[in-house]
Each structure stands twice: as structure tokens, then as C-alpha cells.
C-alpha positions as CSV (number, residue, x, y, z in Angstrom):
1,M,222.7,-35.8,70.5
2,I,222.9,-33.3,73.3
3,P,219.8,-31.1,73.4
4,C,220.1,-27.4,72.9
5,Y,218.0,-24.4,73.9
6,I,217.9,-20.7,73.3
7,W,217.8,-18.3,76.2
8,R,218.1,-14.5,75.7
9,G,219.9,-15.0,72.4
10,I,222.3,-17.5,73.8
11,C,222.5,-21.2,72.9
12,C,222.5,-23.4,76.0
13,A,223.5,-27.1,75.7
14,D,222.2,-29.4,78.4
15,L,225.1,-31.5,79.7
16,G,223.4,-32.3,83.0
17,G,223.1,-28.7,84.3
18,R,220.0,-26.7,85.3
19,L,218.2,-25.0,82.4
20,P,217.3,-21.3,82.8
21,E,213.6,-20.4,83.0
22,G,212.3,-19.5,79.6
23,A,214.7,-21.6,77.6
24,V,213.2,-22.7,74.3
25,P,214.4,-25.8,72.3
26,V,216.4,-25.3,69.1
27,N,217.6,-27.7,66.5
28,T,221.0,-26.3,65.7
29,P,223.7,-25.0,68.1
30,F,225.3,-21.6,67.4
31,D,227.6,-19.0,68.8
32,P,227.4,-17.9,71.7
33,L,227.3,-21.3,73.1
34,V,227.0,-22.2,76.8
35,L,227.5,-25.7,78.0
36,L,225.5,-26.4,81.2
37,V,227.0,-28.7,83.7
38,H,226.3,-29.7,87.3
39,R,229.5,-30.2,89.4
40,D,230.6,-30.0,93.1
41,P,230.7,-26.3,93.7
42,L,233.2,-26.6,96.6
43,H,235.9,-28.0,94.2
44,S,234.8,-26.8,90.7
45,R,234.9,-23.6,88.7
46,G,231.7,-21.7,88.1
47,I,232.3,-20.3,84.6
48,Y,235.2,-20.6,82.2
49,A,236.0,-20.5,78.5
50,V,237.0,-23.5,76.4
51,T,238.5,-23.8,72.9
52,T,238.4,-27.5,72.4
53,P,235.5,-30.0,73.0
54,A,237.6,-32.2,75.3
55,E,238.2,-29.4,77.8
56,V,234.5,-29.4,78.7
57,M,234.7,-32.6,80.6
58,E,238.4,-32.2,81.7
59,P,239.1,-32.9,85.4
60,E,239.8,-29.9,87.7
61,G,243.4,-29.5,88.9
62,P,246.8,-28.2,87.9
63,G,246.5,-30.1,84.6
64,L,244.4,-27.2,83.4
65,L,247.7,-25.2,83.0
66,L,249.0,-27.7,80.4
67,P,248.1,-27.6,76.7
68,P,244.4,-28.5,76.2
69,P,243.5,-32.1,75.3
70,T,242.1,-33.2,72.0
71,G,239.0,-35.3,71.6
72,C,235.3,-35.2,70.8
73,L,232.2,-34.2,72.8
74,D,229.2,-34.2,70.4
75,P,229.1,-34.2,66.6
76,D,226.8,-31.1,66.6
77,L,228.6,-29.1,69.2
78,D,232.2,-29.9,68.3
79,P,232.3,-27.8,65.1
80,V,230.9,-24.7,67.0
81,I,233.4,-25.1,69.8
82,L,236.3,-25.4,67.5
83,A,235.3,-22.5,65.3
84,H,234.2,-20.0,68.1
85,G,235.0,-21.4,71.5
86,A,232.3,-21.9,74.1
87,T,231.4,-21.2,77.8
88,V,231.0,-23.8,80.5
89,L,228.6,-22.8,83.2
90,N,228.3,-24.7,86.5
91,T,224.6,-24.6,87.5
92,S,225.4,-25.8,91.0
93,F,225.8,-22.1,91.8
94,D,222.5,-20.6,92.6
95,R,223.2,-17.2,90.8
96,C,225.0,-18.6,87.8
97,F,222.6,-17.2,85.2
98,D,222.6,-13.8,86.9
99,L,226.4,-13.8,86.3
100,L,226.5,-15.4,82.9
101,E,225.6,-12.2,81.0
102,Q,228.1,-10.2,83.1
103,F,230.8,-12.4,81.8
104,L,229.6,-12.8,78.2
105,Y,229.0,-9.1,77.8
106,P,231.5,-7.5,80.1
107,K,231.7,-3.8,80.8
108,T,235.1,-2.4,79.6
109,T,234.6,1.4,79.7
110,G,233.0,3.7,82.2
111,L,233.9,1.4,85.0
112,R,233.0,2.2,88.6
113,L,235.4,0.9,91.3
114,T,235.4,0.9,95.1
115,V,238.7,0.9,97.1
116,A,238.1,-0.1,100.7
117,G,241.1,0.6,102.9
118,L,243.2,3.7,102.4
119,G,246.4,2.8,104.1
120,D,249.8,2.7,102.5
121,V,248.8,0.0,100.0
122,G,245.3,1.4,99.4
123,G,246.6,4.9,98.8
124,T,249.2,3.6,96.3
125,V,246.6,1.4,94.5
126,L,244.2,4.4,94.3
127,T,246.8,6.7,92.9
128,G,247.9,4.2,90.3
129,L,244.3,3.6,89.1
130,T,243.6,7.3,89.0
131,L,246.7,7.9,86.8
132,L,246.5,4.9,84.5
133,G,242.7,4.0,84.4
134,D,241.6,5.2,81.1
135,C,238.6,2.8,81.3
136,I,237.5,4.0,84.7
137,E,234.7,6.6,85.2
138,E,234.5,6.7,89.0
139,I,236.4,5.4,92.0
140,G,234.6,5.3,95.3
141,V,236.8,5.4,98.4
142,F,236.2,4.0,101.9
143,D,238.1,3.9,105.1
144,F,237.0,3.8,108.7
145,Y,239.2,6.8,109.3
146,E,237.1,9.4,107.5
147,P,239.7,12.1,107.2
148,L,241.5,9.8,104.7
149,I,238.4,9.6,102.6
150,H,238.1,13.4,102.4
151,R,241.8,13.8,101.8
152,Y,241.9,11.5,98.8
153,C,238.7,13.0,97.4
154,L,240.3,16.4,97.6
155,E,243.8,15.6,96.3
156,L,243.1,13.1,93.6
157,N,240.3,15.2,92.1
158,Q,243.0,17.8,91.7
159,V,245.3,15.8,89.4
160,L,245.8,16.8,85.8
161,S,245.1,14.3,82.9
162,T,248.2,12.5,81.4
163,H,247.0,13.6,77.9
164,D,244.7,16.1,76.3
165,G,241.1,15.1,76.1
166,R,241.3,12.4,78.7
167,K,238.8,12.7,81.6
168,M,240.3,11.7,84.9
169,P,238.2,9.3,87.1
170,R,236.0,11.0,89.6
171,I,237.0,10.2,93.2
172,V,234.0,10.0,95.4
173,A,233.3,9.0,99.0
174,R,231.5,5.7,99.6
175,S,229.6,4.8,102.7
176,A,229.7,1.5,104.5
177,D,226.3,0.7,103.0
178,D,227.1,1.3,99.3
179,L,230.5,-0.4,99.0
180,F,229.3,-2.8,96.4
181,D,227.6,-0.2,94.2
182,C,230.3,-0.7,91.6
183,D,231.7,-2.9,88.9
184,V,234.9,-3.8,90.7
185,F,235.5,-4.0,94.5
186,L,239.0,-3.7,95.8
187,F,239.8,-4.9,99.4
188,T,243.1,-3.3,100.4
189,A,242.7,-3.0,104.2
190,S,245.0,-5.0,106.4
191,K,245.6,-5.9,110.1
192,A,248.5,-7.4,112.0
193,V,251.2,-6.2,109.6
194,P,254.5,-6.9,111.4
195,P,256.3,-3.7,112.2
196,V,259.6,-2.8,110.4
197,G,262.4,-4.3,112.4
198,S,260.5,-7.4,113.6
199,D,262.1,-10.8,113.1
200,V,259.0,-12.3,111.4
201,K,260.2,-14.1,108.2
202,D,256.8,-14.8,106.5
203,V,255.2,-11.4,107.0
204,R,252.3,-12.4,104.7
205,M,251.0,-15.6,106.5
206,V,251.1,-14.0,109.9
207,Q,248.3,-11.8,108.8
208,Y,245.9,-14.5,107.8
209,G,243.7,-14.8,110.9
210,A,243.2,-11.0,111.5
211,N,242.6,-10.3,107.8
212,R,240.3,-13.2,107.4
213,D,238.1,-11.9,110.2
214,L,238.2,-8.4,108.6
215,L,237.2,-9.8,105.2
216,R,234.3,-11.9,106.6
217,N,231.8,-9.0,106.7
218,Y,232.7,-7.8,103.3
219,A,232.2,-11.2,101.8
220,R,228.8,-11.5,103.5
221,Q,227.9,-8.0,102.2
222,A,228.7,-9.0,98.7
223,R,226.4,-11.9,99.1
224,E,223.6,-9.9,100.6
225,T,223.7,-7.3,97.9
226,E,223.8,-9.9,95.2
227,F,227.0,-8.3,93.9
228,C,227.6,-9.1,90.2
229,G,231.0,-7.5,89.8
230,F,234.6,-8.5,90.6
231,F,235.9,-8.9,94.1
232,C,239.6,-8.1,94.1
233,Q,241.4,-9.5,97.2
234,I,244.7,-7.7,97.7
235,S,245.5,-8.0,101.3
236,D,248.0,-10.8,102.5
237,P,248.1,-13.7,102.3
238,V,246.3,-13.2,99.0
239,D,245.6,-16.8,97.8
240,H,244.4,-18.0,101.1
241,L,242.2,-15.0,101.7
242,A,240.6,-15.3,98.2
243,R,239.4,-18.8,99.1
244,S,238.2,-17.5,102.5
245,V,236.1,-14.8,100.7
246,F,234.6,-17.4,98.4
247,L,233.6,-19.7,101.4
248,N,232.2,-16.9,103.5
249,S,230.2,-15.4,100.7
250,N,228.6,-18.8,100.0
251,R,227.5,-19.5,103.7
252,N,224.0,-18.6,104.9
253,S,223.3,-17.0,108.3
254,D,223.7,-20.4,110.0
255,G,227.1,-20.9,108.5
256,V,226.1,-23.6,106.1
257,L,227.4,-23.6,102.5
258,D,224.5,-23.0,100.2
259,F,226.5,-21.6,97.2
260,R,224.2,-18.6,96.7
261,G,227.0,-16.0,97.0
262,L,229.8,-15.1,94.7
263,L,230.9,-17.4,91.9
264,P,234.6,-18.5,92.2
265,E,235.6,-16.5,89.2
266,Q,234.2,-13.2,90.6
267,I,237.0,-13.4,93.2
268,Q,240.6,-13.0,92.3
269,G,243.7,-12.6,94.5
270,Y,246.1,-9.9,93.5
271,G,249.6,-10.6,94.8
272,L,251.4,-12.4,92.0
273,G,252.0,-9.3,89.9
274,V,254.7,-7.9,92.1
275,M,256.3,-11.3,92.3
276,E,256.6,-11.4,88.5
277,A,258.0,-7.9,88.5
278,R,260.6,-8.7,91.2
279,A,261.5,-12.0,89.4
280,K,262.1,-10.0,86.2
281,F,264.2,-7.5,88.1
282,Y,266.5,-10.2,89.5
283,A,266.6,-12.1,86.2
284,R,268.0,-8.9,84.6
285,K,270.6,-8.7,87.4
286,R,271.6,-12.2,86.5
287,G,271.8,-11.5,82.8
288,L,268.8,-13.7,82.0
289,D,265.9,-13.2,79.5
290,E,263.3,-11.6,81.7
291,D,260.6,-12.3,79.1
292,R,260.9,-16.0,79.7
293,V,260.4,-15.7,83.5
294,A,257.2,-17.2,84.9
295,V,255.7,-17.2,88.4
296,F,253.2,-19.6,89.9
297,G,251.6,-20.4,93.3
298,P,251.1,-18.4,96.4
299,H,252.3,-14.9,97.0
300,G,254.6,-15.9,99.8
301,Q,257.1,-18.5,100.9
302,S,255.7,-21.2,98.6
303,L,256.1,-19.0,95.5
304,I,257.5,-20.8,92.4
305,V,259.7,-18.7,90.0
306,A,260.9,-20.4,86.8
307,N,263.6,-19.0,84.6
308,D,261.7,-20.6,81.7
309,A,258.4,-22.6,82.0
310,G,259.2,-25.0,79.1
311,D,262.4,-26.9,77.9
312,G,264.8,-24.1,79.0
313,Y,263.8,-24.7,82.7
314,D,266.9,-24.8,85.0
315,H,265.9,-26.0,88.4
316,D,268.9,-24.6,90.4
317,L,268.6,-21.2,88.7
318,S,264.8,-21.2,89.2
319,C,265.2,-21.9,92.9
320,A,267.8,-19.1,93.2
321,L,265.4,-16.7,91.4
322,T,262.6,-17.9,93.7
323,K,264.7,-17.1,96.8
324,D,265.6,-13.6,95.4
325,T,261.9,-12.9,94.7
326,V,260.5,-14.2,98.0
327,T,263.0,-12.2,100.1
328,A,262.8,-8.9,98.1
329,N,260.3,-7.5,100.5
330,L,262.7,-8.1,103.4
331,A,265.4,-6.2,101.6
332,V,263.2,-3.1,101.7
333,R,262.3,-3.7,105.3
334,D,266.0,-3.9,106.1
335,L,266.3,-0.4,104.8
336,G,263.7,0.7,107.3
337,F,260.6,0.9,105.0
338,K,257.4,-1.0,104.5
339,P,257.5,-2.5,101.0
340,Y,254.2,-1.4,99.6
341,I,254.9,0.8,96.4
342,A,255.8,-2.1,94.0
343,P,253.0,-4.4,95.4
344,G,250.4,-1.6,95.2
345,L,251.2,-0.9,91.6
346,S,252.3,-4.2,90.1
347,S,250.0,-6.6,91.9
348,A,247.0,-4.4,92.2
349,A,246.6,-1.3,90.1
350,I,248.3,-2.5,86.9
351,S,247.1,-6.2,87.3
352,I,243.5,-5.1,87.8
353,L,243.6,-2.8,84.8
354,R,245.0,-5.7,82.8
355,T,242.2,-7.9,84.1
356,V,239.3,-5.6,83.2
357,T,240.8,-4.9,79.7
358,G,241.1,-8.6,78.9
359,Q,244.9,-8.9,79.0
360,W,247.0,-11.8,80.3
361,H,248.0,-11.2,83.9
362,P,249.2,-13.1,86.9
363,G,246.8,-13.7,89.8
364,A,245.2,-16.3,92.1
365,L,242.5,-18.1,90.4
366,P,240.1,-20.9,91.6
367,L,241.4,-24.3,90.8
368,D,240.0,-27.5,92.4
369,G,239.3,-26.3,95.9
370,A,242.1,-23.6,96.1
371,Y,243.2,-20.3,94.7
372,L,246.4,-20.9,92.8
373,G,248.6,-18.2,91.3
374,C,248.8,-18.6,87.5
375,Y,248.1,-16.6,84.4
376,S,244.7,-15.9,82.9
377,R,242.6,-13.3,81.0
378,L,238.9,-12.4,80.7
379,T,237.3,-13.2,77.3
380,R,233.9,-12.9,75.8
381,K,233.5,-16.6,76.6
382,G,234.5,-16.2,80.3
383,P,237.9,-16.5,82.2
384,Q,240.5,-18.4,80.3
385,L,243.7,-19.9,81.8
386,L,247.0,-19.7,80.0
387,R,247.8,-23.2,78.9
388,R,251.2,-24.2,77.7
389,P,253.9,-27.0,78.0
390,L,255.5,-27.0,81.3
391,H,258.8,-28.7,82.3
392,P,258.0,-31.8,84.3
393,T,260.0,-30.6,87.3
394,L,258.3,-27.3,87.3
395,Y,254.9,-29.0,87.0
396,G,255.7,-31.2,89.9
397,R,256.4,-28.1,92.0
398,I,253.1,-26.6,91.0
399,E,251.2,-29.8,91.9
400,A,252.9,-29.8,95.4
401,V,252.0,-26.2,96.1
402,H,248.4,-26.8,95.0
403,R,248.2,-29.7,97.4
404,E,249.3,-27.4,100.2
405,L,246.7,-24.8,99.4
406,R,244.0,-27.4,99.2
407,E,244.9,-28.9,102.6
408,F,245.1,-25.5,104.3
409,D,242.6,-25.0,107.2
410,Y,240.8,-21.9,106.0
411,D,238.6,-21.8,109.1
412,G,241.3,-22.5,111.7
């Protein structure tokens, strides 16, 4: 039988992980149940929810998007998992127990956010959060151009509530030193954005090097402050930069990976929301059922759009929808404008609010050494991936894109 312990009112089952200090043996497992494992932190998740015993030892990879497997783990633990679900915690991460309570007992009201970068995207995200964020108490704003900070503090504090009795979020200035004095940190700054009229086709990937260097200091600051909140990576290319944030936050001053920084699940890339919105827009134009549309993979040229994720999947139609969706930003650029309104609202403001309120949403999540665009939600057991039957051709496309992301040179 697997030994169990109680720690701060939580039942911890030892599956080869590190026990927290002060854990006391117990005879019977109970809910909440946390299963402690020790796995390669470079390629494994840090904390996640399971609903079946077989999921606990399931290999990492795109297979986690398919229906969960059946099987047994332990005669004492299995009934608890099947009745209540459980949390898997990877104790290879140094701060795993500091973060455990943050995930099991998440803050869902009175949230304090920081938005770093008040350009076109940042300003749109900030406006959307102010208008829609009923769960938000305060939004701190930061930009290296100080007049922008003062402008948004003045203007957005002068916006009326959308309904009687609702208090609008306070908009306050943040300094460079207190950026992570919050529950949710949003990085919206960007460099090397191709100007309107340029002949660059993949405007997202061309930004990687400059934005990676820009993000490096923020990732290290999150590590140094032992940040326990969520790091929302919004700048392009979203999926690649989310992985870069994870790697940089877990390196010491000598550049060596020690995994004492952010857990993988603290970081999420927000770019897939606008892709879903665009795919639904083009599905409507084609007379298709937009509610069956699904998006996967990177927010960029390797995006996958499916007209239907299951048996109704049509490969040719899905490829056409993918092309429509990937090039939608270029259509706005052809009109002479930067396409930041829909991304700022759909990918960031709305998707982040769906995240913190525990709703299903699209985003880039850690999956076997890469951040892959898929659907997930936060639960009281930890992050949970949306698992469902996927058409074999669609699943093959997802596997291929995941390989690309894993093989990408994040330090190059």
C-alpha cells in the first residue's frame, strides 16, 4: 500500500516524491488528496488535476489531450480519486509546496493584477480588464514611458461602472521594483514589431529574439521575488516565449537550471484566444457550426484549426479555415492598421478572466518540454486539460506541431 501523510489538512500520498516538512502519517487517505511524484522537471508538469487513477502515471505528451485512460493505482487511493479527483505534485521543483496551497485554494475575488507594457496591445488589454473584470480589485500599470502610466491612471479611474453597485478596479502606478506585488502579472510589452506595409509574412516569429531578451529580466525578477501568482505571457511569439520564461526563471545566476523559479503551470501563453475567435468568424462566413470549431498549437504559422475535433473532422476544410485564421492579421495590415484590438481582448483580457474564474479557455500550456496551445481550466485540484476524442488526422497534426515546439532552439 502507498503510505499517506497529513500536512496542513491535506492528505499527501508518497509516490516517490519529497514529503513536506511536518507531514504526519495517517492510515486512511481522504480528500483533498495530493499525490507526490519526482519527475524530470525539464519535461514534466509541476502540478495538475487528475480524475482517474491511471492518469497519475500517464506519460507526458499530446496523448494528454485524449480521453483519460482507465486502470488502477492503489486499492486505498483509487476510490478517493474516482470520487473526488486528486492533485499530482512534482516535488522536483524546489518551491512546489509553496505553490500547492495557491492552486488548491485559489483567490477568485479581490484580485490584484499588474500590466507591464502600455502600448497598443497593453492599453487594449488594460481597458478590457477594467470594463469586464468584476473579480479584480486593483490593476497596477507599468511602462518605461512614464506619461503613459499617468495617462491610464487618470483616464481609467474616470470610467463609470457597467452596472449599479459594482466597484470598478483601481488603476494604480507600479514601479519597476514592485511589479510582482500582485496575483496576476501580464507581460504585454513588445519589440521588433514589423511596421505596417512590410513584406514580413510571419510577423510573430520575427519578434522572438528581441522579446525573449526583454522578458529575461522579468522572469528573473519573478524568481527573485518568489512570485506565487500567474505569469501571463502575451507578447509574440506566445508559445515560444512562455517556454523561455520558464527556462529563465529556473536558472541561477550562473545560468544553470536549478528549478527554484516558477512552476510550469504558473506560466501561460495567451495568443490562442484570438485564433479561436477568428476561426469562428470564418466558420460563420462559410456557413459552418462555429461551436464545433477548435484550435490547437502555436499562435502563428503552425496553428491548427479544426472544423470539428472529432468524427466530423474534414481535413481540407480545416486546412482552409487554418489559412483564413493565420492570415487574418495580414488582412488588417493590408488596410493600414496594426491588428491589436481583437488579440488584446480575445487572447488576453477575456481569456485571462476566464482563467482566473475557472472557465475553459484556449492558451499555451506546458506539455512535455514545450508550451502547446490547447484548452484547459483551473480547478480546486489544479490545472486540468480538456480531454476528448480527437480525429486521428487532427491528432497527427497536433503531434507534429508539438515536435516542432520541443525541437525549437529557445536560447538561439
